[in-house]
RODO-2510 file (C-alpha; in nm, 4 decimals, decimal comma):
residues 376
     n   res          X          Y          Z
     1     m     1,4399    -6,2429     4,1299
     2     k     1,2880    -5,8869     4,2516
     3     q     1,5901    -5,6808     4,1493
     4     a     1,5947    -5,8578     3,7666
     5     w     1,2373    -5,8032     3,7685
     6     g     1,2353    -5,4406     3,9095
     7     f     1,4994    -5,3670     3,6173
     8     k     1,3125    -5,5766     3,3006
     9     y     0,9913    -5,3511     3,4183
    10     l     1,1898    -5,0310     3,4482
    11     l     1,3165    -5,1276     3,1170
    12     r     1,0318    -5,1615     2,9732
    13     t     0,8247    -4,8790     3,0993
    14     l     1,1624    -4,6913     2,9717
    15     v     1,0911    -4,8387     2,5800
    16     t     0,7212    -4,7354     2,5787
    17     g     0,8351    -4,4540     2,6936
    18     i     1,0763    -4,3460     2,3916
    19     v     0,8549    -4,5125     2,1525
    20     f     0,5279    -4,3128     2,2726
    21     a     0,7738    -3,9903     2,2160
    22     i     0,8710    -4,0966     1,8780
    23     l     0,4825    -4,1600     1,7719
    24     v     0,3502    -3,8258     1,9206
    25     l     0,6562    -3,6619     1,7057
    26     l     0,5441    -3,8254     1,4309
    27     a     0,1883    -3,7564     1,4450
    28     t     0,2256    -3,3914     1,5495
    29     s     0,4707    -3,2936     1,2423
    30     y     0,2315    -3,4841     1,0271
    31     l    -0,0582    -3,3107     1,1435
    32     l     0,1653    -2,9954     1,1837
    33     f     0,3838    -3,0345     0,8541
    34     g     0,1238    -3,2461     0,6338
    35     s     0,4061    -3,5559     0,6276
    36     v     0,6925    -3,6643     0,8725
    37     e     0,9773    -3,6033     0,5962
    38     d     0,8502    -3,1990     0,6281
    39     g     0,8837    -3,1926     0,9805
    40     v     1,2257    -3,3912     1,0767
    41     r     1,3366    -3,1428     0,8285
    42     f     1,1721    -2,7980     0,9446
    43     t     1,3199    -2,9211     1,3084
    44     r     1,6841    -3,0059     1,1860
    45     v     1,7035    -2,6327     1,0444
    46     l     1,5842    -2,5030     1,2836
    47     l     1,8941    -2,6551     1,5781
    48     t     2,1635    -2,6483     1,2661
    49     v     2,0767    -2,2373     1,2825
    50     r     2,0449    -2,2613     1,6809
    51     h     2,3528    -2,4482     1,7441
    52     d     2,5899    -2,3356     1,4289
    53     y     2,5517    -2,0059     1,3150
    54     v     2,8458    -1,8115     1,3255
    55     h     2,6109    -1,5648     1,5983
    56     r     2,4232    -1,6430     1,8751
    57     p     2,0255    -1,5920     1,6829
    58     d     1,8092    -1,4173     1,8853
    59     p     1,4956    -1,7463     1,9203
    60     e     1,2096    -1,4978     1,9187
    61     q     1,3617    -1,3417     1,6014
    62     l     1,4150    -1,7387     1,4512
    63     t     1,0064    -1,7683     1,5599
    64     d     0,8985    -1,4392     1,4437
    65     g     1,0698    -1,4948     1,0974
    66     a     0,9386    -1,9068     1,0351
    67     i     0,5661    -1,8212     1,1615
    68     g     0,6764    -1,4608     0,8793
    69     g     0,7710    -1,7115     0,6135
    70     m     0,5567    -1,9255     0,6564
    71     v     0,2523    -1,6955     0,6011
    72     q     0,4312    -1,4932     0,2879
    73     s     0,4571    -1,8681     0,1231
    74     l     0,0974    -1,7975     0,0464
    75     n     0,1950    -1,5462    -0,2119
    76     d    -0,1898    -1,3614    -0,0917
    77     p    -0,0599    -0,9668    -0,0041
    78     y    -0,3081    -0,9449     0,2176
    79     s    -0,1907    -1,2300     0,4678
    80     y     0,0779    -1,1958     0,6829
    81     y     0,2197    -1,2477     0,9907
    82     l     0,2053    -0,9364     1,2513
    83     p     0,4918    -0,8864     1,4957
    84     a     0,5036    -0,7404     1,8462
    85     g     0,4809    -0,3567     1,7283
    86     e     0,2770    -0,4123     1,3919
    87     f     0,0047    -0,5958     1,5583
    88     t    -0,0436    -0,2922     1,7956
    89     r    -0,0580    -0,0329     1,5147
    90     f    -0,2814    -0,2543     1,3010
    91     t    -0,5342    -0,2888     1,5577
    92     q    -0,4734     0,1110     1,6028
    93     s    -0,5572     0,1803     1,2569
    94     i    -0,9026     0,0088     1,2450
    95     e    -0,9532     0,1975     1,5774
    96     g    -0,9131     0,5044     1,3463
    97     k    -0,6171     0,5880     1,5974
    98     f    -0,2456     0,6758     1,4361
    99     v     0,0873     0,7503     1,4855
   100     g     0,2555     0,8334     1,2067
   101     v     0,2984     1,0640     0,9601
   102     g    -0,0532     1,0904     0,7681
   103     i    -0,0635     0,8507     0,4399
   104     i    -0,2354     0,5127     0,3252
   105     l    -0,0181     0,3718     0,1511
   106     t    -0,1177     0,0809    -0,1262
   107     t     0,0252    -0,1712    -0,3549
   108     d     0,0216    -0,1358    -0,7261
   109     s     0,3476    -0,1491    -0,8547
   110     e     0,7024    -0,2573    -0,7268
   111     f     0,7034     0,0328    -0,4964
   112     p     0,4541     0,1641    -0,2652
   113     r     0,2171     0,4288    -0,3368
   114     i     0,0303     0,7125    -0,1413
   115     m    -0,3362     0,6698    -0,2033
   116     r    -0,4296     0,8995     0,0771
   117     v    -0,2839     1,1850     0,2886
   118     l    -0,4339     1,2733     0,6230
   119     p    -0,5514     1,5939     0,7196
   120     g    -0,3747     1,6759     1,0207
   121     g    -0,0286     1,5370     0,9749
   122     s     0,3098     1,6035     0,8957
   123     a     0,3126     1,4891     0,5402
   124     e    -0,0219     1,6898     0,4631
   125     a     0,2120     2,0190     0,6199
   126     a     0,4914     1,9245     0,4334
   127     d     0,2782     1,9147     0,0908
   128     v     0,3906     1,5244     0,0004
   129     p     0,2204     1,4488    -0,3601
   130     v    -0,1094     1,2271    -0,3698
   131     n    -0,0328     0,9310    -0,5705
   132     g     0,3284     0,9416    -0,5499
   133     y     0,5427     0,6503    -0,4505
   134     i     0,7906     0,6037    -0,1895
   135     v     1,0565     0,4461    -0,3217
   136     a     1,2957     0,4548     0,0293
   137     v     1,2326     0,4619     0,3801
   138     d     1,5876     0,6373     0,5752
   139     g     1,7841     0,5708     0,2924
   140     e     1,6679     0,1658     0,2759
   141     t     1,4892     0,1174    -0,0376
   142     t     1,0927    -0,0122    -0,0755
   143     k     1,1682    -0,2100    -0,4121
   144     g     0,9866    -0,5829    -0,3229
   145     m     0,9288    -0,4703     0,0225
   146     p     0,6137    -0,5844     0,2053
   147     l     0,3273    -0,3422     0,2754
   148     p     0,3232    -0,4251     0,5734
   149     k     0,7031    -0,4464     0,6831
   150     t     0,7171    -0,0543     0,4780
   151     v     0,4519     0,1061     0,7038
   152     e     0,6471    -0,0893     1,0097
   153     k     0,9820     0,1664     0,9489
   154     i     0,7332     0,4533     0,8348
   155     t     0,5336     0,4569     1,1688
   156     g     0,6789     0,4541     1,5143
   157     p     0,7134     0,6400     1,8394
   158     a     0,5652     0,9655     1,8554
   159     n     0,8138     1,2801     1,8484
   160     t     1,0319     1,1283     1,5742
   161     q     1,1272     1,1493     1,2655
   162     v     1,1389     0,9845     0,9681
   163     t     1,2570     1,0311     0,5886
   164     i     1,0530     0,9156     0,3404
   165     t     1,1985     0,9315    -0,0196
   166     v     0,8926     1,0123    -0,2503
   167     r     0,9008     0,9507    -0,6282
   168     s     0,6711     1,1740    -0,8723
   169     d     0,6296     1,3148    -1,1488
   170     n     0,8773     1,5391    -1,0513
   171     g     1,1348     1,3395    -0,9949
   172     d     1,2447     1,1967    -0,6550
   173     r     1,2663     1,3976    -0,3104
   174     d     1,2954     1,3653     0,0428
   175     f     1,0633     1,4739     0,3134
   176     t     1,2030     1,4677     0,6613
   177     l     0,8377     1,4098     0,8791
   178     k     0,7937     1,4130     1,2492
   179     r     0,5528     1,1652     1,3356
   180     k     0,2605     1,2474     1,6158
   181     e    -0,0461     1,0695     1,7260
   182     f    -0,3707     1,1466     1,5601
   183     s    -0,7538     1,0871     1,5229
   184     v    -0,8907     1,0979     1,1894
   185     p    -1,2530     1,0998     1,0992
   186     t    -1,3389     0,8571     0,8315
   187     v    -1,6363     1,0944     0,7509
   188     t    -1,7072     1,4293     0,5661
   189     h    -1,9814     1,5777     0,4552
   190     e    -2,1352     1,9131     0,3133
   191     m    -2,4693     2,0441     0,1918
   192     m    -2,4441     2,1552    -0,1442
   193     p    -2,6718     2,4034    -0,3414
   194     e    -3,0564     2,2689    -0,4447
   195     q    -2,9996     2,0705    -0,1595
   196     i    -2,7884     1,7882    -0,2323
   197     g    -2,5944     1,6537     0,0212
   198     y    -2,2350     1,5450     0,0112
   199     l    -2,1010     1,2496     0,1942
   200     r    -1,7109     1,1150     0,2004
   201     i    -1,6564     0,7868     0,3208
   202     g    -1,2486     0,7623     0,4099
   203     q    -1,2464     0,4423     0,5472
   204     f    -1,4395     0,1714     0,7432
   205     t    -1,3377     0,1771     1,1165
   206     e    -1,5738     0,0938     1,4808
   207     h    -1,6302     0,4406     1,4614
   208     t    -1,7627     0,5149     1,1192
   209     p    -2,0774     0,4204     1,1317
   210     e    -2,1743     0,6550     1,4072
   211     e    -1,9595     0,9130     1,2370
   212     v    -2,2421     0,8254     0,9152
   213     n    -2,5356     0,8301     1,1262
   214     r    -2,4061     1,1855     1,2585
   215     a    -2,3878     1,3362     0,9343
   216     l    -2,6506     1,2586     0,7928
   217     t    -2,8779     1,3727     1,0705
   218     e    -2,7386     1,7109     1,0460
   219     l    -2,7786     1,6733     0,6261
   220     k    -3,1724     1,5626     0,7040
   221     y    -3,1635     1,8197     0,8969
   222     q    -3,0751     2,0933     0,6372
   223     g    -3,3116     1,9832     0,3963
   224     m    -3,1437     1,7272     0,2163
   225     q    -3,3367     1,5946    -0,0995
   226     r    -3,0444     1,4557    -0,2849
   227     l    -2,7303     1,3085    -0,1717
   228     v    -2,3558     1,1916    -0,3796
   229     l    -2,1977     0,9393    -0,1551
   230     d    -1,7683     0,9579    -0,1755
   231     l    -1,6188     0,6021    -0,2241
   232     r    -1,3019     0,7059    -0,3742
   233     k    -0,9700     0,6428    -0,2330
   234     n    -1,1704     0,4176     0,0040
   235     p    -0,9448     0,1266     0,1009
   236     g    -1,2130    -0,0697     0,3097
   237     g    -1,1527    -0,1607     0,6824
   238     s    -1,4370    -0,3194     0,8281
   239     l    -1,6954    -0,5754     0,7345
   240     a    -1,8637    -0,5258     1,0769
   241     a    -1,8835    -0,1371     1,0288
   242     v    -1,9703    -0,1715     0,6436
   243     t    -2,2778    -0,3157     0,7220
   244     a    -2,4108    -0,1385     1,0118
   245     v    -2,3511     0,2000     0,7293
   246     a    -2,5290    -0,0616     0,4242
   247     d    -2,8551     0,0332     0,6343
   248     h    -2,8882     0,3999     0,4890
   249     f    -2,8373     0,3445     0,1575
   250     v    -2,9810    -0,0319     0,0379
   251     s    -3,2885    -0,2000     0,0860
   252     q    -3,4082    -0,4703     0,3121
   253     g    -3,1960    -0,7911     0,2304
   254     e    -2,8491    -0,9497     0,1495
   255     l    -2,5522    -0,6842     0,1648
   256     v    -2,2752    -1,0013     0,0622
   257     r    -2,2117    -1,2799     0,0709
   258     i    -1,9160    -1,4585     0,2364
   259     v    -1,7424    -1,8063     0,0515
   260     p    -1,5136    -1,9574     0,2852
   261     r    -1,3048    -2,2913     0,2101
   262     s    -1,5203    -2,4846     0,2912
   263     g    -1,7734    -2,3470     0,0414
   264     k    -2,0655    -2,3080     0,2782
   265     t    -2,1820    -1,9422     0,2001
   266     e    -2,3053    -1,7241     0,4498
   267     v    -2,4942    -1,3946     0,3898
   268     i    -2,4953    -1,0949     0,5416
   269     k    -2,8080    -0,9345     0,5839
   270     v    -2,9168    -0,5652     0,6377
   271     n    -3,2537    -0,4115     0,7483
   272     g    -3,2329    -0,1496     0,4342
   273     s    -3,4008     0,1895     0,5400
   274     n    -3,7026     0,3836     0,3956
   275     e    -3,5442     0,6769     0,4227
   276     r    -3,3183     0,6859     0,0589
   277     v    -3,3276     0,9615    -0,1067
   278     p    -3,2090     0,9956    -0,5083
   279     l    -2,8288     0,8863    -0,4336
   280     v    -2,5086     0,9059    -0,6728
   281     v    -2,2082     0,6770    -0,5596
   282     l    -1,8285     0,7915    -0,6172
   283     i    -1,6047     0,5332    -0,6879
   284     d    -1,2754     0,4809    -0,8345
   285     h    -0,9524     0,1940    -0,8798
   286     d    -0,8298     0,2697    -0,5109
   287     s    -1,1770     0,2171    -0,4166
   288     a    -1,0979    -0,1306    -0,2049
   289     s    -1,2666    -0,4430    -0,0335
   290     a    -1,5618    -0,3449     0,1749
   291     s    -1,5846     0,0086     0,0128
   292     e    -1,6656    -0,2233    -0,3242
   293     i    -1,8994    -0,4411    -0,0945
   294     l    -2,1230    -0,1077    -0,0808
   295     a    -2,0791    -0,0428    -0,4153
   296     a    -2,1403    -0,3823    -0,5038
   297     a    -2,5166    -0,3711    -0,3012
   298     i    -2,6287     0,0094    -0,3903
   299     r    -2,5758    -0,1551    -0,8053
   300     d    -2,7374    -0,4617    -0,7235
   301     h    -3,0253    -0,3062    -0,4687
   302     q    -3,0881    -0,0640    -0,7617
   303     t    -3,0492     0,1972    -0,4877
   304     g    -2,8126     0,4767    -0,6286
   305     i    -2,6059     0,4846    -1,0020
   306     l    -2,2196     0,4148    -0,9777
   307     m    -2,0234     0,6856    -1,1107
   308     g    -1,6242     0,6879    -1,1841
   309     t    -1,3997     0,3617    -1,2359
   310     t    -1,3865     0,0446    -1,1997
   311     t    -1,3064    -0,0520    -0,8414
   312     y    -0,9646    -0,2095    -0,7323
   313     g    -1,1112    -0,5768    -0,7619
   314     k    -1,0750    -0,6881    -0,3736
   315     g    -1,2844    -0,9910    -0,3218
   316     t    -1,1455    -1,1347    -0,0112
   317     v    -1,1774    -1,1442     0,3530
   318     q    -0,9315    -1,1131     0,6397
   319     s    -0,9483    -1,1897     0,9673
   320     v    -0,6882    -1,0941     1,2202
   321     l    -0,6530    -1,3501     1,5011
   322     p    -0,4392    -1,2933     1,8379
   323     v    -0,1517    -1,5472     1,8486
   324     s     0,0231    -1,3591     2,1543
   325     d    -0,0968    -1,1105     2,3593
   326     a     0,1588    -0,9258     2,1675
   327     t     0,1560    -1,0084     1,7978
   328     g    -0,0994    -1,1239     1,5648
   329     l    -0,1684    -1,3040     1,2378
   330     r    -0,3769    -1,1455     0,9552
   331     l    -0,5174    -1,4830     0,6945
   332     t    -0,7512    -1,4495     0,4686
   333     i    -1,0499    -1,6626     0,5269
   334     a    -1,3173    -1,6186     0,2893
   335     e    -1,4121    -1,4813    -0,0922
   336     y    -1,6708    -1,2536    -0,1204
   337     y    -1,9529    -1,2081    -0,3377
   338     s    -2,1944    -0,9889    -0,3909
   339     p    -2,6024    -1,0025    -0,3496
   340     n    -2,6030    -1,1273    -0,7025
   341     g    -2,3841    -1,3763    -0,7302
   342     s    -2,1412    -1,1605    -0,8864
   343     s    -1,7230    -1,1831    -0,8418
   344     i    -1,5799    -0,9202    -0,6817
   345     n    -1,1776    -1,0825    -0,6507
   346     g    -0,9996    -0,9554    -0,9276
   347     y    -1,2724    -0,8454    -1,1580
   348     g    -1,3553    -0,4787    -0,8876
   349     v    -1,7091    -0,3048    -0,9331
   350     t    -1,8423    -0,1632    -1,3141
   351     p    -1,9362     0,1935    -1,2850
   352     d    -2,3026     0,2405    -1,4345
   353     i    -2,1496     0,5954    -1,5933
   354     d    -1,8101     0,5600    -1,6611
   355     l    -1,5935     0,8742    -1,5647
   356     g    -1,2522     0,7379    -1,7529
   357     a    -0,9934     1,0310    -1,6281
   358     e    -1,1660     1,2505    -1,4423
   359     a    -1,3027     1,0310    -1,1865
   360     d    -1,0078     1,1233    -0,9326
   361     t    -1,0322     1,5016    -1,0066
   362     p    -1,2341     1,7968    -0,8615
   363     e    -1,4906     1,7945    -1,2007
   364     a    -1,6246     1,4213    -1,0902
   365     l    -1,8024     1,5661    -0,8315
   366     q    -1,9970     1,8480    -1,0192
   367     t    -2,0618     1,6223    -1,2428
   368     a    -2,1948     1,3380    -0,9920
   369     i    -2,4232     1,6250    -0,8761
   370     e    -2,5911     1,6780    -1,2239
   371     e    -2,6196     1,2906    -1,2436
   372     v    -2,8547     1,3488    -0,9100
   373     k    -3,0777     1,6062    -1,0577
   374     k    -3,2054     1,3735    -1,2812
   375     i    -3,3115     1,0831    -1,0661
   376     k    -3,6909     1,1258    -0,9659
***
């Protein structure tokens, strides 16, 4: 009797365990995939690939591919998975450190466009043309290639070489460039005639607020009475950085409104400054993200005049989330609106004075100088 009872107990425990495991699997499938069927479908494909593919697949590569495909299915160019290597390079770029050839890319066509050539890089030394399109990297076409993948192919270990094929008005040309490590100042400044200061912010990194503080202090020491702020070809960057910088250019109050999926608005406020001078801000189509936040706030606070062309229109906020020690996820988590509630996403920031094609020429600075002289 004791043996029969023990067998029944063991059988009941086994069945209970199996049922519990199945329930956990079903619940997990529902939570992760939205339905049990989707969870089963994903698991079946994964097991089939691992078991039947002609060559033994790398499990880490399968995982990276599955995660990358999941994020890519969002059809959001600003959300993407950062596998090992890419995550490190992305973090370094936010810190203002680079290992590469010294170019900043944007996507506004089927090929990535060279938005800026950075000082000190091998691209500058080779006269790589600004606004040229990179159509191939080491012979591989970039047509339709996600921007992070293109960046990954161009960057790499210091002292190695990469060949980029650049398409411009003069046709296609190959540039073989040496990768190097360098830090790029994000701010340049100059005192112009008639005590007019010029301040250019090329990107918002964690070092930008300190660089802006130093530049403005020096310009004020030299007797600055008016200022031209140049945000042209500024692709954006850190929200924390632009919040700190905005204190110099707007009055106390709202800087930007952040609206996540929940709909609960977060208002970012700044203390502002009472030491402002007459201000003109130069913007163009390549002014994006954080630079649009600053330009829109200056417009809404009426602390300066915007000149140039309508900006890019990237009105979304991305968070970079570590997935593991070496990988990360850049995900759009919210949209942002200017202090008066205007949407920037897809619309951009419209200048007070439209310069048309002149906006991207050296003449635009002289036009801005003449305009800032008129401000009382």
